[in-house]
N, C-alpha and C positions, 0 to 999 in steps of 0.2 A: 517188523515186530517179531520178537523172539517167541518161540513156542517150545515146550518141553516134551520130549518123548521118552518112554521107558522101554528098554529092550530086555525082555526076560532072559534072552540067551547070552547077554553080555553084561558084565558088571561096570557099565559106564553110562553116562548121561549124554545124550546128543542134543546140542543146542542149535536150533535152526535160526538163521536170520537171512531172509530173502533167499538168494541163491548160494550163499556161503554157509559153511558149517565149521564148527570148532569142537574138538573132542576134549571133554573134561574127564580125566581118568579118576579112578577110585580115590586116589590120594587127595583130590580136590573136593570130594563130597562133604567132608566136615566144614570146609570153608563156605560152601554153598548153603549148607544147613544153617550155619551161623548167620549168614547174610540174609537168607530168606527162610526163616524158620517154619513158615506155614506153606511154602510153595509146593513141597513134595506132597503133603497131604491134600492140598487143594487140587493139584494136578491129577492125583489118583482118583478124585471124584469123577473125572471125565472118562474113566474106564477105557483107556486105549492109547494109541499113538498114531502119528502120521508117518506113512512110509515114504519111500523115495519118490513115488509118483504123486504124492500129495493127497492120497486117499486115506480114509480113516480105517484102521484095523482095530477091532474090538478084542481086547485080551482079557476081559472080565469073565466071570463065571455065568453071566446072564446073556451069553451070546445067542442062545436059542430062544430067548423070550421075545415076544413081539415088542417092537420099538414104541415106547411110550412118548408122549409129547416132550417130556423132560429129556429123554434120551436123544430124541431128534434134535433138540436145541443144543445139547452137549456135543453132538456130532458136528453141528454147524459151527459152534465155537472153536472146535478143534481144527476146522479147515483153514487153509492158508489165506492170508490177506485180511484186510479190514472188511467188516460186514455191515452193510447199511440196513436199517430197520425203520421204515416210515411208521408213524403212529396212526392207528385207526381209531374209530369211535363207534362203529356199528358193523353189522355183518357185510353190508355192501362195500364199505371202504376197505375192510379186510380182504374181501374177495378180489377187489381191484388190485390191491397190493400183491396178492398171490399171482394173479394173472399177468402182472407186470414183470414177474420173474424174481421177486425178492424171496429170500429163503426163510425169513422170519419177519414178524412184525411186533409192534409194541402198542398196548392200549394207552391212550392219553386220558388221564383223569380230567384234565382241563377240557378236552374236546368232548368227552362223554357227558360231563356236567352241562356243557353248552348245548349239545344236541338232544339230550334226553330230558332235561328239566329247564333248559334255557336260562341257567344261572351260572354265576362265577364258581370256580373251584375253590371254595372257601369252607369246606366241610359241610356244605348244604346237601350234597347227594349222599345217600345212605349206603351202608355196606350191602344191603339186599339188592339195591338197584344196580350197584356195580357188579355184583356176582351175576345177576340176571342178564345184564348187558354182555358180560364176559362169556357167558354160556352161549348166547346167540352168536357171538363172534367166533369162538373156537369151533363150534359145530359147522360153521360155514366154510372153513378152509382146512387144508391138510398140512399147511406149514405151522411150525410151532409159534405160539403167541406168548409174549411176556406181558403179564398183567400189572397195571399200576395199582399197587396196594396202598399208596399214600403212606400215612403214618400208622396204618394198621387199624384205624377207626377206634382208637381208644388206648387203654393201657395194655400191658404185655399179654394179658389173657385175651383181649380183643385181637391182638396180633396173631396169637395162636389160632383163634377161630377164623381169622381172615385167611391165613395160609391154608388151612384145611379146606375152607370154602372155595378158594381159588383152585386147589388141586381137584376138587370134585367138579368144578366148572370146566376142567380140561386145559388149564393154563400150563405151559411148559416152564415158565419162570414167573417170579413175582418181585416187584420193586418195593422195598420198605425204606422209608426215609426217616429222618430224625427231627422233622419239623413239629412245632407245637400245634395241637389240634385247634382248628377254627380261628387261627390268628389272622388278623387283618394285614399284618406286616410279616416279613420273613423272620421268624424266630425259631430257635431249636431248643430241644430239651437238653439236659445235662449229658455229658459224655457217658456217664454210667448208665443212665436210663436208655440212651440210644443203643448202647451195646447190649443191654438186656432185651431190647426189641429183637435184635438179630439172634440172640441166643434162644428166645422164645420161638422165633421162626424156624430155627434149626431143629428145636425139639418137636415142633408140630410136624415138620417134614419126616423126622424119624418115626414119630407115632403113627403117621399115616402110611408108612411103608412106601413112600413115593420120593423119588430123587429130584424134586422140583428145584430149579436153579434159583438161588436167592441172590438178588441184586441189592446191595446195601448202598443207599444214596444219602449224601449229606449236603445240607444247605448251610453248613457252618462257615464256609468261606465268606459269604456275604454277611452272615449274622455275627460272626466272631472274628476269625482271622484265617489266613492260609495255613499257619502252623497248626491251628486247631483242626482244620479239615484233614491235614496229613496224619495227625495223630489218631483221629477217628478212623481213617481208612485202615491204618494198621490194626487198630482194635477190632474193627469189623471183620477183618480177615482172620484174626486170631479167634474170633467168636464163631467162625464157620461160614462166612459169606463166600459165595463163588465168584461174584463179579462186583467191582467197585465203581462208584460214580460220585463225582463232586460237582455240584452246580455252580455256575457263575464264576468260573475261574477267569481272571482278568487279562491274561496274556499267554503267549506261547510258553514263556518261561515257567509260569505257574502250572500250565498243563504238563510240561515236562517234569516238573517237580512231583506232581501227583502220580504220573505214570512210572516214576522211579521207585515208588513205594511198592515193595514186593512186585518187581517187574513181570514175573511169570503169572501173576493173577490178572485175568482179563479186566480191562477198563472200558467203561461205557461213556462216550461223549454225547452230551445232550446239546444238539445244535439248535438253539432257540432262534427260529428264523426271523422273528420280528426285530432282531437286534438286541442290544443290551451290552453287558460287559464282556461276555464270552466271545472270542474271535470265531467267526464263521469260516471254517477251513474245509477244503475238499478232502475226500477220503484218503488220497495219497499222502497229503500233509499230516492227517491225523494218524495214519499208520506209521509214518516216520517218527512222530512224537512218541508213539507207543500204545495207541488205542486199538482195541479189537472190535468193539461194537459202536455203531453210530445211530442215534435216534433223532428223528425230526418231528417234534411234538405237535406243531400246529399247521404244517403245510396243507394237509388235506382239509381240515375244518376251515382254514382260512380261505382257500380258493373256492370251497363250496359256498361259503357265505357271500363272497364276491359275485360268483356266478348267479346265485339266487337273487341277489339285489339287482343285478343287471337285467335278469329276466322279468322281475316284477316292475322295473322301471319301463320296460318295453310294453308290457301288458297294460300298465296304467296309462301309457300314451296312446293306447288304441292299436298296438301292434302285437305280434307274437314274436318270440325270440327267433332270430334268423337261423335257417337250417344249419349253417356252419358252426353255430355256437353250441350245438348239442347233437348227440348221436341219434340215429333214426330209431324207430320203434323196434325194428328187427335187430339192430345192433344192441339195443338195451336188453332185448329178450335173450340174445346170445350171451351177453355178459352174465345174465341170471341163470344160464345153464339150459337154454331151450334145446340144444342138440343132445345133451345128456338126458334130458327129460324124455325126448322122443324115443331115443334108443332104449331107455329103460322101460318106457311104456310098451314098446314092441315085445319085450320079454314076457309081458303078462297079457298080451292080446289073446282073445279067444276066438273060436269059430263064429260065424254069423248066427248059427242056431243057438250057441251059448249066449251070445249077446242078446238075442231076442228073448230067450227065457229069463235072462237076468233083469230085463226091463219090465217084466210082468209084476203086477201088484200081488204081494203075498198077503194072505189074510183069508177071511171067510168067503171072499168072492173068487178065489184062485181057480177052483175047479170049473165054475161057471164060465170064467173068462177063457180057459183053455178049450172048453167045449165050443164056445162061440167062435173062437179062432179057427177051430177045425171046420166048422160049418161054412165059414167065409173063405176057406183056403182056395177054392176054385172059382170064387166070384170075380167076374170081370167088371171093373169100374170104368165107366166112360166119363171123361171130363169135358165139359163144354166151357169154352171161353166166350163170355158175352162180348158183344161189340159195343164199344163206347162211342157215342156220337155227341160232340160238343156243339152247343148252340151259341155261335159267336154273337148273335144279336142279343142274347140274354147275358153273356159274360164277355165284356170287352177285353178283359185281361187275357183271355185265351188266344187272342190274335197275336200276341207277342211271344208265345211259347217257343217259336222257332228262332227267336232272336236271342242275343246274349248280352250280358253285362260285362263291361271291362272296368276293372278296378285298378287304379294306379296310385302308388304312394311314393312321393318324392321327399327325401329327407331334407331337413333344414340346411344340411350342408350341400344340397344339390344332387346327392346320389340317389339312384333309383333303388328303392327298397322292395317294391312289389309291382307286378304287372300281370294280372291274371284275368281270364275270361271264364264266366260261368253261365249256364243256361238261365235265361231271364225268368223262367218259370219256377226255378228252385231257389227260393230266397231264404228258406228256413235256416240254413247253416251259414249265411253270409256273415253274421256277426261273429262266428268262430274264426273267420279269416280276418275281419276288421272290426274289432269290438266297438270302435268309435262310431260305427253305423247303427248301433243300438238306439232305438227310439226314432229313427228316421223312417218315414212311411214310403219305402221304395215302391211299393205296389201302386200307390196313388200317383207317384211321379211317373211311373211307366205307363199307367193308364192315360195320363195326360199327353204322353208322347207316343202313344200307340200308332197314331196315324202319320207320324213323322217318317219321311223317307231318308234312309241313310243313318248315320250316327248322330246322336244328340247328347250333349253334356247335361247330365242330370244334377250333379253335385260338384262343388269345387270349394273346399274349405280347409282350414288348418286345425289339427287336433291340439290337445293340451301340450304335447311334446314339441310342437312347432313343425310337424310334418304336414305336407300338403296332400290331401286326399281328393282324388277325382273319380267320378263314376260316370261312365258313358253307356248309353244304350246303342248297341250296334245291330 
């Protein structure tokens, strides 16, 4: 994919394409301007160039300013190659995307609507809910996040408010589409109204003093025609959009036609994983066609739903999810930042005396407590441990405390799913291991078998899932 660099020391434009480069001298500049009238201004929004090593050098006047989320995203977009951005729906999914090594992520309105309110993405989730969810996401990661702004939640004034709200929520970019609000089927507004949405977004960006990346997305290919979607892409660029996206392109040829519209303006491919009209291509194929960014809208929400359904099916069948199907508690805590938490906690650790004083109750009794503490400072406290004697004649159950229960679960396919032994005297948590044993009076069964020598089969039955459950007294 081509990318444009500006060299302040030389009156020429360097066009990179993979490992090859071609020099266009000053005499060709008018031709480039005529062919791509907005490319120069759009590229300048990214404030810099890519040097020979592939790193980004910032040539803007804002070099010394801290890097904002928008600037981070622009630096990512300037880097070589096609860039994948899985779609998140909450803070945890965003954190997992960052930990997996992705350089940016995208929020999915569909997934947020599903996870937050359990409803379809048909305009039912509100602007406030989306901003609140976005704030939780952006605060949980350090990578830039592109927010799904939908159709702006109303008219052009709503679009301005949406852009400003997304900026305040910490988004690096925002997607604005041309779809009709709350439509049950895919419909788009007129081209003029769609362009006004992008102009309103650009004005909101300028008024906020933030360089948030504006992604203009069109659904007009499916709703109208390919020609209309290409015309809208040009109009969106002329209105000030930084990145272009057209949904539901039906073939590689249509994708190439789209990417040929202002080739130097980055294009975003929306790889709808559940299938449909758009071809599902790998990143190298998308880069060859001309895409710069790739979003995967439902991968994470889809696998999450499937995993939860599998776990619930296991629990309903009297089992717990097998250990290999989920991370351990320690692994989950590590994902959530336990190491960082402990290190940061150490920074604020106090001496033992400080901790003791901080645990005192402050109020009217503070002085009395301190005096009482001083009086007891040298007191020696002797602790006696009472001897407990069990009367076996009065409690037959006590005779089997030294024995153990063996619980086996054989799946309906013949595989061994569980084989554990627990002390026979500790029955309180057995239903946490095998919920199907709930309601079974194991104590009575063991009382009846207390005098048995060796092992005895106490239970042998099949649960609702078809698994065979056996309980032995050993």
